[in-house]
C-alpha positions as CSV (number, residue, x, y, z in Angstrom):
1,M,-47.7,11.9,-13.5
2,D,-49.5,10.4,-10.5
3,I,-47.5,7.6,-9.0
4,G,-50.4,6.4,-6.9
5,P,-52.4,4.6,-9.7
6,I,-49.2,3.0,-11.0
7,W,-48.2,1.7,-7.6
8,R,-51.7,0.3,-7.0
9,A,-51.6,-1.4,-10.3
10,L,-48.3,-3.0,-9.4
11,L,-49.7,-4.2,-6.1
12,R,-52.5,-6.0,-8.0
13,N,-49.8,-8.0,-9.8
14,K,-47.3,-8.6,-7.0
15,S,-45.8,-11.8,-8.3
16,S,-44.6,-10.4,-11.6
17,F,-43.0,-7.3,-10.4
18,L,-41.6,-8.8,-7.2
19,L,-39.8,-11.5,-9.3
20,I,-38.1,-8.8,-11.4
21,A,-37.3,-6.8,-8.3
22,L,-35.7,-9.8,-6.7
23,Q,-33.7,-10.5,-9.9
24,I,-32.5,-6.9,-9.9
25,A,-31.6,-7.1,-6.2
26,A,-29.6,-10.3,-6.8
27,T,-27.8,-8.8,-9.8
28,M,-27.1,-5.6,-7.7
29,A,-25.6,-7.6,-4.8
30,L,-23.4,-9.8,-7.1
31,M,-22.4,-6.8,-9.3
32,V,-21.2,-4.7,-6.3
33,N,-19.1,-7.5,-4.8
34,A,-17.8,-8.6,-8.1
35,I,-16.7,-5.1,-8.9
36,A,-15.0,-4.9,-5.4
37,I,-13.1,-8.1,-6.1
38,I,-12.1,-6.9,-9.6
39,Q,-10.8,-3.7,-8.1
40,E,-8.8,-5.5,-5.4
41,R,-7.3,-7.9,-7.9
42,S,-6.5,-5.2,-10.3
43,R,-4.8,-3.2,-7.6
44,L,-2.7,-6.2,-6.6
45,M,-1.8,-6.9,-10.2
46,A,-0.7,-3.2,-10.7
47,R,1.7,-3.2,-7.7
48,P,5.2,-2.3,-8.8
49,S,7.8,-4.8,-8.0
50,G,10.5,-2.2,-7.6
51,I,12.8,-3.5,-10.3
52,D,13.2,-2.6,-13.9
53,E,10.8,-5.2,-15.2
54,E,10.7,-4.2,-18.8
55,N,14.4,-4.7,-19.3
56,I,15.3,-7.6,-17.1
57,F,15.5,-11.2,-18.1
58,Y,17.2,-14.3,-16.6
59,I,19.1,-17.3,-17.9
60,D,19.4,-20.6,-16.0
61,S,22.5,-22.8,-16.4
62,S,22.7,-26.4,-15.2
63,S,26.0,-28.2,-15.5
64,F,26.6,-31.9,-15.5
65,D,30.4,-31.7,-15.4
66,K,31.6,-33.5,-12.3
67,D,35.0,-31.6,-12.4
68,L,33.3,-28.2,-12.8
69,E,35.1,-25.3,-11.2
70,Y,31.8,-23.5,-10.4
71,Q,33.2,-20.2,-9.2
72,A,35.4,-19.8,-12.2
73,M,32.6,-20.6,-14.5
74,V,30.3,-18.0,-12.9
75,A,33.0,-15.4,-13.1
76,E,33.7,-16.1,-16.7
77,D,30.0,-16.1,-17.6
78,L,29.3,-12.8,-15.9
79,D,32.4,-11.1,-17.5
80,L,31.1,-12.3,-20.9
81,I,27.5,-11.2,-20.2
82,R,28.5,-7.7,-18.8
83,A,30.7,-7.1,-21.8
84,F,28.0,-8.0,-24.3
85,P,26.6,-5.0,-26.3
86,G,23.3,-3.8,-25.0
87,I,23.8,-5.1,-21.5
88,V,23.6,-2.8,-18.4
89,N,24.7,-5.3,-15.8
90,A,24.3,-8.9,-14.6
91,M,24.6,-10.9,-11.4
92,L,24.3,-14.4,-10.0
93,T,21.3,-14.7,-7.7
94,N,18.9,-17.2,-6.2
95,S,15.6,-15.6,-7.2
96,F,13.8,-12.4,-8.2
97,P,10.4,-10.7,-7.6
98,L,7.3,-12.5,-9.0
99,R,9.2,-15.8,-9.4
100,D,7.0,-17.5,-6.7
101,G,10.0,-19.3,-5.2
102,G,13.0,-18.3,-3.1
103,W,14.5,-18.0,0.3
104,S,13.1,-16.4,3.5
105,Q,14.3,-15.9,7.0
106,A,13.3,-13.9,10.1
107,L,15.3,-10.9,11.4
108,Q,15.3,-10.0,15.1
109,T,16.1,-6.7,16.6
110,E,17.7,-8.5,19.6
111,P,19.6,-11.8,19.8
112,G,18.3,-14.8,21.6
113,E,15.6,-17.5,21.5
114,G,11.9,-16.9,21.9
115,I,12.1,-13.4,20.3
116,D,9.6,-12.6,17.6
117,G,11.3,-11.9,14.3
118,T,10.2,-10.1,11.1
119,G,10.0,-12.4,8.0
120,T,11.9,-11.2,4.9
121,A,12.6,-12.6,1.5
122,I,16.4,-13.0,0.9
123,Y,18.1,-12.3,-2.4
124,F,21.7,-13.3,-2.9
125,A,23.6,-10.4,-4.6
126,D,26.9,-8.8,-5.1
127,E,28.1,-5.3,-5.8
128,H,26.3,-5.4,-9.1
129,G,22.9,-6.3,-7.6
130,I,21.5,-2.7,-7.1
131,E,22.2,-1.7,-10.8
132,T,21.1,-5.1,-12.2
133,F,17.7,-5.1,-10.5
134,G,17.4,-1.3,-11.1
135,V,16.2,-0.7,-7.5
136,D,16.5,2.8,-6.0
137,L,19.0,3.0,-3.1
138,I,17.5,5.8,-0.9
139,A,19.9,5.6,2.0
140,G,23.2,4.1,3.0
141,R,25.6,2.4,0.5
142,N,26.0,-0.5,-1.9
143,F,28.0,-3.6,-1.1
144,A,31.7,-3.5,-1.5
145,T,33.5,-6.1,-3.5
146,T,35.3,-7.3,-0.4
147,E,32.1,-8.0,1.3
148,I,30.9,-10.7,-1.1
149,V,31.3,-14.2,0.2
150,W,30.7,-17.7,-1.3
151,A,28.4,-19.8,0.8
152,D,28.9,-23.5,1.3
153,P,26.4,-25.1,-1.1
154,E,26.1,-28.3,1.1
155,G,25.4,-26.8,4.5
156,A,23.5,-24.0,6.2
157,P,24.9,-20.6,5.1
158,D,27.2,-18.6,7.3
159,W,25.4,-15.3,6.8
160,P,27.4,-12.2,5.8
161,E,27.7,-9.3,8.3
162,S,26.0,-6.7,6.1
163,A,22.7,-6.4,4.3
164,I,20.5,-4.0,2.4
165,V,16.8,-4.0,3.2
166,T,13.7,-2.5,1.7
167,R,12.0,0.6,3.1
168,A,9.0,-1.6,4.2
169,M,11.3,-4.1,6.0
170,A,13.0,-1.3,7.9
171,A,9.7,0.3,8.8
172,E,8.4,-3.0,10.1
173,M,11.5,-3.7,12.2
174,Y,12.0,-0.2,13.5
175,P,8.6,1.5,13.7
176,D,9.8,4.3,16.0
177,I,12.3,5.8,13.5
178,T,12.2,6.6,9.8
179,P,13.4,3.8,7.5
180,E,16.4,5.9,6.5
181,Q,17.5,6.0,10.1
182,A,17.7,2.2,10.1
183,V,21.1,2.4,8.4
184,G,23.7,1.2,10.8
185,K,21.3,-0.8,12.9
186,V,22.3,-4.3,13.8
187,A,19.7,-7.1,13.3
188,Y,20.1,-10.8,14.0
189,I,19.5,-13.7,11.7
190,E,19.3,-17.4,12.9
191,Q,18.6,-15.9,16.4
192,D,22.2,-14.8,17.1
193,Q,24.1,-14.0,13.9
194,P,24.5,-10.2,13.7
195,V,23.8,-8.4,10.4
196,T,24.4,-4.7,10.0
197,I,22.0,-2.8,7.7
198,I,24.2,-0.8,5.4
199,G,21.6,0.4,2.9
200,I,17.9,1.0,2.3
201,V,16.2,0.5,-1.1
202,D,12.8,2.1,-1.8
203,R,11.1,-1.1,-3.0
204,M,11.8,-4.6,-4.0
205,Q,9.0,-7.2,-3.7
206,A,9.4,-10.7,-2.4
207,P,9.1,-13.6,-4.9
208,W,5.7,-14.5,-3.5
209,K,3.0,-12.1,-4.6
210,S,0.4,-13.4,-2.2
211,W,2.6,-13.2,0.9
212,A,1.4,-10.7,3.5
213,G,5.0,-9.4,3.7
214,V,5.5,-9.0,0.0
215,E,7.2,-5.7,0.4
216,R,9.8,-7.0,2.9
217,S,13.0,-8.1,1.2
218,M,16.7,-8.2,2.0
219,L,19.8,-8.3,-0.2
220,V,22.8,-10.1,1.2
221,P,26.3,-10.1,-0.3
222,M,26.5,-13.8,-1.0
223,K,26.9,-16.1,-3.9
224,R,25.9,-19.7,-3.6
225,G,25.7,-22.7,-6.0
226,Q,27.4,-25.9,-7.1
227,S,26.1,-26.9,-10.5
228,F,23.1,-24.6,-11.1
229,A,23.4,-20.9,-11.8
230,R,20.7,-18.3,-12.3
231,Y,21.9,-15.2,-14.0
232,V,19.7,-12.1,-13.8
233,I,20.5,-9.7,-16.6
234,R,19.4,-6.1,-17.2
235,A,19.5,-4.9,-20.8
236,K,19.5,-1.4,-22.1
237,P,16.0,-0.1,-22.9
238,G,14.8,-1.7,-26.2
239,Y,17.6,-4.3,-26.3
240,R,16.1,-7.1,-24.1
241,D,14.4,-9.2,-26.8
242,E,17.3,-8.8,-29.1
243,V,20.1,-9.9,-26.8
244,M,18.3,-12.8,-25.0
245,P,18.7,-15.4,-27.7
246,Q,22.2,-14.2,-28.5
247,L,23.3,-14.6,-24.9
248,E,21.6,-18.0,-24.7
249,R,23.5,-19.2,-27.7
250,L,26.8,-17.7,-26.6
251,L,26.7,-19.3,-23.2
252,A,25.7,-22.7,-24.6
253,E,28.6,-22.6,-27.1
254,R,31.1,-21.4,-24.5
255,D,30.6,-24.5,-22.4
256,T,29.0,-27.6,-23.9
257,G,29.0,-29.5,-20.6
258,R,25.9,-27.8,-19.4
259,I,22.3,-27.1,-20.3
260,I,21.2,-23.5,-20.9
261,D,17.4,-23.1,-20.3
262,S,15.5,-20.7,-22.5
263,P,15.7,-17.2,-21.1
264,G,12.7,-15.8,-19.3
265,T,11.6,-12.2,-18.8
266,I,10.2,-10.5,-15.7
267,T,7.3,-9.4,-17.8
268,E,6.4,-13.0,-18.5
269,A,7.0,-13.9,-14.8
270,R,4.5,-11.2,-13.8
271,R,1.9,-12.5,-16.3
272,M,2.3,-16.0,-14.9
273,A,2.3,-14.9,-11.3
274,Y,-1.0,-13.1,-11.8
275,L,-2.6,-15.6,-14.2
276,E,-5.2,-16.8,-11.8
277,D,-6.1,-13.2,-10.8
278,S,-6.4,-12.2,-14.5
279,A,-8.6,-15.2,-15.1
280,M,-10.8,-14.4,-12.1
281,I,-11.3,-10.8,-13.4
282,K,-12.4,-12.1,-16.8
283,L,-14.7,-14.6,-15.2
284,L,-16.3,-12.0,-12.9
285,V,-16.7,-9.5,-15.8
286,F,-18.5,-12.2,-17.8
287,I,-20.7,-13.2,-14.9
288,V,-21.7,-9.6,-14.2
289,S,-22.4,-9.0,-17.9
290,L,-24.4,-12.2,-18.2
291,L,-26.5,-11.3,-15.1
292,T,-27.1,-7.8,-16.4
293,A,-28.2,-9.2,-19.7
294,I,-30.5,-11.7,-18.1
295,T,-32.0,-9.0,-15.9
296,S,-32.6,-6.8,-19.0
297,L,-34.3,-9.7,-20.8
298,G,-36.5,-10.2,-17.7
299,I,-37.5,-6.5,-17.7
300,V,-38.2,-6.7,-21.5
301,G,-40.3,-9.8,-21.0
302,L,-42.3,-8.3,-18.1
303,A,-42.9,-5.1,-19.9
304,S,-43.9,-6.8,-23.2
305,F,-46.4,-9.1,-21.3
306,S,-47.8,-6.0,-19.5
307,V,-48.3,-4.2,-22.8
308,A,-50.0,-7.2,-24.4
309,K,-52.2,-7.7,-21.4
310,R,-53.3,-4.0,-21.2
311,T,-53.5,-3.2,-24.9
312,K,-57.2,-2.4,-24.8
313,Q,-56.7,-0.3,-21.6
314,I,-53.9,1.6,-23.3
315,G,-56.2,2.2,-26.3
316,T,-58.9,3.5,-24.0
317,R,-56.5,5.9,-22.4
318,R,-55.4,7.0,-25.9
319,A,-59.1,7.6,-26.9
320,L,-59.5,9.7,-23.7
321,G,-56.7,12.0,-24.7
322,A,-53.5,10.4,-23.4
323,T,-50.6,11.3,-25.6
324,R,-47.9,8.9,-26.8
325,P,-45.3,10.5,-24.5
326,S,-47.5,10.1,-21.5
327,I,-48.0,6.4,-22.2
328,L,-44.2,6.0,-22.7
329,R,-43.5,7.8,-19.4
330,H,-46.1,5.6,-17.6
331,F,-44.2,2.4,-18.4
332,Q,-40.8,4.0,-17.7
333,L,-42.0,5.2,-14.3
334,E,-43.5,1.8,-13.6
335,N,-40.1,0.2,-14.4
336,F,-38.3,2.9,-12.3
337,L,-40.4,1.9,-9.3
338,I,-39.7,-1.8,-9.7
339,S,-36.0,-1.1,-10.3
340,S,-35.9,1.1,-7.2
341,I,-37.2,-1.6,-5.0
342,G,-34.7,-4.0,-6.5
343,V,-31.6,-1.8,-6.3
344,V,-32.4,-0.6,-2.7
345,S,-32.9,-4.2,-1.6
346,G,-29.8,-5.2,-3.6
347,A,-27.7,-2.5,-1.9
348,I,-28.6,-3.8,1.5
349,L,-27.9,-7.4,0.4
350,A,-24.6,-6.2,-1.2
351,V,-23.3,-4.7,2.1
352,A,-24.3,-7.7,4.1
353,L,-22.6,-10.0,1.6
354,N,-19.5,-7.9,1.6
355,M,-19.3,-7.8,5.4
356,W,-19.4,-11.6,5.4
357,M,-16.7,-11.9,2.6
358,V,-14.4,-9.4,4.5
359,Q,-14.6,-11.5,7.6
360,T,-14.4,-14.9,5.9
361,F,-11.9,-14.2,3.1
362,D,-10.0,-11.1,4.5
363,L,-11.1,-9.0,1.5
364,T,-11.0,-5.2,1.4
365,P,-14.4,-3.6,2.2
366,I,-16.1,-2.2,-0.9
367,A,-15.5,1.4,-1.8
368,W,-18.3,3.8,-0.9
369,Y,-19.0,4.9,-4.5
370,I,-19.5,1.4,-5.9
371,I,-23.0,1.0,-4.6
372,P,-24.5,4.3,-5.9
373,V,-22.7,3.8,-9.3
374,S,-24.1,0.3,-9.5
375,M,-27.6,1.6,-8.6
376,L,-27.4,4.2,-11.4
377,V,-26.2,1.5,-13.9
378,L,-29.1,-0.8,-13.1
379,W,-31.6,2.1,-13.2
380,M,-30.3,2.9,-16.7
381,V,-30.3,-0.7,-17.8
382,G,-34.0,-0.9,-16.7
383,Q,-34.9,2.2,-18.6
384,L,-33.2,1.0,-21.7
385,A,-34.7,-2.4,-21.4
386,V,-38.3,-1.1,-21.0
387,Y,-38.0,1.5,-23.7
388,G,-38.9,-0.9,-26.6
389,P,-42.0,-2.3,-25.1
390,A,-43.0,1.1,-23.8
391,R,-42.6,2.6,-27.2
392,R,-44.8,-0.1,-28.7
393,A,-47.4,0.7,-26.0
394,S,-47.3,4.4,-27.0
395,L,-48.1,3.4,-30.6
396,V,-51.3,1.6,-29.7
397,S,-54.2,3.1,-31.7
398,P,-57.2,4.7,-29.9
399,A,-59.3,2.5,-32.2
400,I,-58.3,-0.5,-30.1
401,A,-60.7,0.7,-27.4
402,T,-63.7,0.2,-29.8
403,R,-63.0,-3.4,-30.5
404,S,-64.7,-6.1,-28.6
405,V,-62.6,-8.7,-26.8
C-alpha cells in the first residue's frame, strides 16, 4: 500500500492526528518512567534481609515492678522460651531488620578525632544471636558466653571488645582485602574504643530500609535494659503462628507485674516497612493503565470520526475495486504512522524526563529494554483500538458512492 497518499491526507488534517500523537507521546513518557520506578521499588522490596523472616517473631515485655530484678527476669524468660516446643532459639535484643528503629554508630579503622568512620547498625546479641536470626556465619566464630556483657541502662555503653559484622560492612571498611580477611582486624568505636572483628555474616540488613548503608550491620555481645525487654524468637518451620499466642499467654501468666505486647512477625514488619512502596506501585500501575485506556479511547474516537467523515470516499473506493482488507489495512497503516510519531517523540521525552529524575531524585536510570517494549505495547494498543472503526469502514457498501450528499 502506498504510504504517500495516506501521509498527505494526514497533513491535510494536522490538528486531529497531532493531538493523538501528542497524547501517545505523553503516555509513552509517563509509562516508561512509571515502569522504571515500579521496577526499582519492586527490586528494593525484594531485597533479602538476611534473616529467617518466615519463622521469626518478637515479643515485647514492659514491666512496672519497681523492685524488678531485670537480669533474672530475662534469664528466666529466655530459658522458658527456648525450652518451649517448636522453638529453635531466642534472644534479648534492641532491634531487628525492617523494624525502622534501632541503634547506629560509626566504626573507624584508626583511633582518634577527625577520622571518617563507616556508619553501621548495631544489634545487641548474645551467643544465641546467630542461630536466632538465622544468619549465615561465613568466616570467624560466634560469641562465647564469657564475652556477653550487661550494659548500664542509664549511661553511655561501655562497648564490648568483640563484634561480628556483615560482609558489606567489612568490604566498606577494608576495600583492599576480602571481607573474610577482615576477621581479626581491630576497629574503633566512639573514636578510641577498640573492637576486634571476630566473625563475618553474609547478610543482615539494618532496621532502616531506606538507609544508604542498609547492608551494613554489626552484632555486639551486649545485653541492655531496665524494664523493657524485646525478645526475638525463631520457631521451627511451620510452628510460628501456633506458638506465638501460646508464648504470649505463658509469659503474661508467669509474671503479672508487666505488660506483654501482642507478638509481631518479621513478615508483617516487612509489609509495614514497604507499605508506601507497595502503595506507590499500585498507584503507578493504575495511572499507566488509565492513561493507556484514555489513549485507546482517543484513537477510537479519531478513527470513528475519520470513518464517518469519509464514508462516501470509502464507498467510492469500494466501487472502484478496493477490497475490504485493503480498506482495513489503510486505517491500520494510518494509525501506525500516527502512533510512530507519538512513540518516537515519547521515547525522546521519556529519556529526557528520566535524566531529570535521576539527577533530582537519585533514581536508577531506566533499563535499555523498557523503551522498545513500551513502544511495541503502544503500537499494539493503537492497532487494537483502531481495528473496530477500521472494520466498520471496510464494511461500507459501494452503493454509498451513488448517493447524493
